[in-house]
C-alpha positions in Angstrom: 123.6 34.5 23.0 125.8 34.8 26.0 123.9 36.7 28.7 125.5 38.2 31.9 122.8 38.4 34.5 122.9 40.8 37.5 120.9 39.5 40.5 119.4 36.1 41.4 116.3 36.9 43.3 112.8 35.6 42.5 112.5 37.6 39.3 116.1 37.0 38.3 115.7 33.3 38.7 112.5 33.4 36.7 113.9 35.3 33.8 117.2 33.4 33.9 115.3 30.1 33.5 113.2 31.6 30.6 116.4 32.7 28.8 118.1 29.3 29.2 115.0 27.6 27.9 115.2 29.8 24.8 118.7 28.4 24.3 120.8 31.3 25.6 123.8 30.8 27.8 123.3 32.6 31.1 125.9 33.4 33.7 124.1 34.9 36.7 125.8 37.0 39.3 124.8 37.1 43.0 126.6 38.7 45.9 125.9 35.7 48.1 128.0 32.5 47.6 126.1 30.6 44.9 124.8 27.1 45.4 125.3 26.1 41.7 124.3 22.5 42.0 121.1 23.3 43.8 120.1 26.2 41.5 121.0 24.5 38.2 118.9 21.4 38.9 116.0 21.2 36.5 117.2 24.3 34.6 120.0 23.1 32.5 123.8 23.2 32.1 123.7 26.5 30.3 122.9 28.5 33.5 125.6 29.0 36.0 125.9 31.2 39.1 128.9 33.1 40.2 129.8 35.7 42.9 132.5 37.1 40.6 131.1 40.1 38.8 133.7 40.1 36.0 133.2 36.5 35.4 129.5 37.0 34.9 129.8 39.8 32.5 133.0 39.3 30.5 132.3 38.6 26.8 128.6 38.9 27.4 126.5 39.8 24.3 123.9 41.5 26.6 123.5 42.2 30.3 120.2 41.8 32.1 119.7 43.5 35.5 117.3 42.2 38.3 118.7 43.6 41.5 116.6 46.3 43.3 115.9 49.9 42.5 117.9 50.9 45.6 120.7 48.6 44.7 121.0 49.5 41.0 123.4 52.5 41.4 125.9 50.7 43.6 125.9 47.6 41.4 126.3 49.6 38.2 129.1 51.6 39.7 131.0 48.3 40.2 130.2 47.3 36.6 131.5 50.6 35.3 134.9 50.0 36.9 135.4 46.7 35.0 137.5 46.7 31.8 136.0 45.6 28.5 132.3 45.7 29.6 130.4 47.3 26.7 127.3 45.1 26.2 123.8 46.6 26.3 122.1 46.6 29.7 118.4 45.6 30.0 116.8 46.8 33.3 114.0 44.7 34.8 113.9 46.4 38.3 111.1 48.8 39.0 111.5 52.0 41.0 112.5 55.7 41.2 115.7 56.7 42.9 115.2 58.6 46.2 116.5 62.2 46.4 117.6 62.4 42.8 114.1 61.5 41.4 115.8 59.6 38.6 114.1 56.8 36.8 116.2 53.6 36.6 117.2 54.1 33.0 118.4 57.6 33.9 120.4 56.2 36.8 122.1 53.8 34.4 123.0 56.6 32.1 124.4 58.7 34.9 126.5 55.9 36.2 127.6 54.3 32.9 128.0 57.6 31.0 126.0 59.4 28.3 127.8 57.4 25.6 126.0 54.3 27.0 122.5 55.8 26.4 121.8 53.8 23.2 122.8 50.6 25.1 120.2 51.0 27.8 116.9 49.1 27.6 114.1 47.9 29.9 111.4 45.4 30.3 108.3 46.1 32.3 104.6 45.0 32.6 102.3 42.7 34.5 104.6 39.8 35.2 104.3 38.1 38.5 107.2 35.6 38.7 105.3 32.6 39.9 102.9 32.9 37.0 105.7 33.2 34.4 107.4 30.2 36.0 104.1 28.3 35.4 104.2 29.5 31.8 100.9 31.2 32.1 100.3 33.7 29.3 102.0 37.0 30.1 102.5 40.2 28.1 105.1 42.9 28.8 106.8 45.7 26.9 110.4 46.0 25.9 111.9 49.5 25.5 115.1 51.3 24.8 116.5 54.7 23.8 117.6 52.9 20.6 115.1 51.4 18.2 117.4 48.5 17.2 118.1 47.5 20.8 114.4 47.7 21.6 113.6 45.2 18.9 116.5 43.0 19.9 115.2 42.9 23.5 111.8 41.8 22.3 113.4 39.0 20.3 115.6 37.8 23.1 112.8 37.4 25.6 109.7 36.6 23.6 108.3 33.0 23.9 104.9 31.5 23.1 103.8 32.3 26.7 105.9 35.5 27.4 105.0 38.1 24.8 107.2 41.2 24.6 105.8 44.2 22.8 108.0 47.1 21.7 107.4 50.6 23.2 109.9 53.4 22.5 108.8 55.5 25.5 111.4 54.1 28.0 110.6 56.8 30.5 106.9 56.0 30.6 107.6 52.2 30.7 109.9 52.7 33.7 107.6 55.2 35.4 104.5 53.0 35.2 106.3 50.0 36.6 107.5 52.0 39.6 104.4 53.9 40.6 102.0 51.0 40.4 103.6 49.5 43.5 102.5 52.4 45.7 98.9 52.1 44.5 99.0 48.3 45.1 99.9 48.9 48.8 96.9 51.3 49.1 94.6 48.7 47.5 95.7 46.0 49.9 95.2 48.3 52.9 91.7 49.0 51.6 90.9 45.3 51.1 92.3 44.5 54.6 90.1 47.2 56.1 87.0 45.7 54.5 86.2 48.6 52.2 85.0 46.5 49.3 85.4 46.3 45.5 84.0 49.8 44.9 86.6 51.4 47.1 89.4 49.4 45.5 88.3 50.3 42.0 88.3 54.0 43.0 91.8 53.7 44.3 93.0 52.0 41.2 91.3 54.5 38.8 92.4 57.5 40.7 95.8 56.0 41.2 96.3 55.7 37.5 95.3 59.3 37.2 97.8 60.2 39.8 100.5 58.3 37.9 99.6 60.1 34.6 99.7 63.5 36.2 103.2 63.0 37.7 104.5 61.2 34.6 104.5 64.4 32.5 107.2 65.9 34.7 109.5 62.9 34.0 109.2 63.4 30.2 106.8 60.4 29.8 104.0 60.1 27.2 101.0 59.8 29.5 99.2 57.4 27.1 102.0 54.9 27.9 100.4 54.6 31.3 97.3 53.2 29.7 99.2 50.2 28.4 100.9 47.1 29.8 103.6 48.9 31.7 101.0 51.2 33.4 97.4 49.9 33.7 98.4 46.4 33.0 101.0 46.2 35.7 98.7 48.2 38.0 95.9 45.6 37.7 98.2 42.6 38.2 99.9 44.1 41.3 96.7 45.4 42.9 94.6 42.3 42.2 97.1 39.5 43.0 97.6 38.3 46.6 101.0 36.9 45.5 102.3 40.5 44.8 104.7 41.4 47.6 103.5 45.0 47.6 99.9 43.8 48.0 101.1 41.4 50.8 102.8 44.2 52.5 99.7 46.4 52.5 97.5 43.6 53.7 99.8 42.9 56.6 99.7 46.6 57.6 95.9 46.4 57.5 96.1 43.4 59.9 97.9 45.5 62.4 101.6 44.8 61.7 104.1 47.6 61.8 105.9 48.4 58.5 109.0 46.6 59.8 107.0 43.6 60.8 105.2 43.5 57.5 108.5 43.7 55.5 110.0 40.9 57.6 106.9 38.7 57.0 107.0 39.3 53.2 110.7 38.3 53.3 111.6 40.0 50.1 112.2 43.6 48.9 108.9 45.6 48.8 109.7 48.2 46.1 106.7 50.4 46.9 108.0 51.2 50.3 111.1 52.7 48.7 109.4 54.3 45.7 106.7 55.9 47.9 109.4 58.3 49.2 110.8 59.0 45.7 107.3 59.7 44.2 106.4 62.0 47.1 109.6 63.9 46.7 108.9 64.3 42.9 105.4 65.5 43.6 106.5 68.1 46.0 109.2 69.3 43.6 106.7 69.8 40.8 103.7 70.8 43.0 101.6 67.8 41.9 98.7 66.6 44.1 99.2 62.9 44.8 96.8 62.0 47.6 97.1 58.2 47.4 100.9 58.4 47.5 100.7 60.9 50.4 98.3 58.5 52.2 100.6 55.5 51.8 103.6 57.5 52.9 101.9 58.8 56.0 100.8 55.2 57.0 104.3 53.8 56.5 106.5 56.6 57.7 104.4 58.7 60.0 102.2 56.1 61.7 98.9 57.7 60.6 95.8 55.5 61.2 94.9 53.4 58.2 91.1 53.8 58.4 91.4 57.6 58.9 93.6 57.8 55.8 91.2 55.8 53.6 88.3 57.9 54.9 90.1 61.1 54.2 90.8 59.9 50.6 87.1 59.1 50.0 85.8 62.4 51.5 88.0 64.7 49.5 86.3 67.7 47.9 84.5 66.4 44.7 85.9 68.1 41.6 85.2 67.7 37.9 86.9 64.5 36.6 89.7 65.4 34.2 91.4 62.6 32.3 
């Protein structure tokens, strides 16, 4: 297949390489002037880079997106102005848009038009780029509003080491991938503060509960959050020191300011952006999200880290509802 690829960051390069190794022809768009010779080395002649958006997407059988949650709307607006672009779009970014509270598939529909709904899909799950690059066994889910596209997405991406399972709850798939980044920041702060495995397990378990509660108001099936795009992604992001959200939280615990931590990570930390979106959603629907509130207050209000963790662990004990 001819695949037009939006974005050439770490995850974009990872999936671009995977697709080329499967025999697809990939033309990858990046806003920065591409260094084609350097990038193509060791990957193959079927992958090329371009800074020309139309060149990347014209005649594509399918479009794959790996920009950022914040950058999705402006990039898709540019795509929507191009003539003859009708290929399905597979979203791989993870986030919730600020102010609108839209999940990324909803953003895509709003920009591309309701007629594009059946051509919107997504991939999400526990998939750290460095491990996929090493061909370590990885399982994710592929989803779409359209059953046929969902199965096509799974077929396009699946390899012996990168398993793609279909899940038709695209809202739940997108929501889980977004929310887990916030919980990962909280876990890293806890680790950096020396709170131990018990504390971290508590944050992960209660974080998943927080995700499930809020997911209902976005039309998700809560049980989706128990699968790869929820619990699976949550575990990978909270437990791996190579996760940029985890790295960011750990840097905060070491005394860095949020700006210093972002600079040291050197890549987009989606949880910093999504934390605002999730908090806005929670306030809109009157849902109690203490972990999200704690992460928000640390990043944006300068509240003391230890005091926030202590406050979480000394909340009034209530009956556990799952």
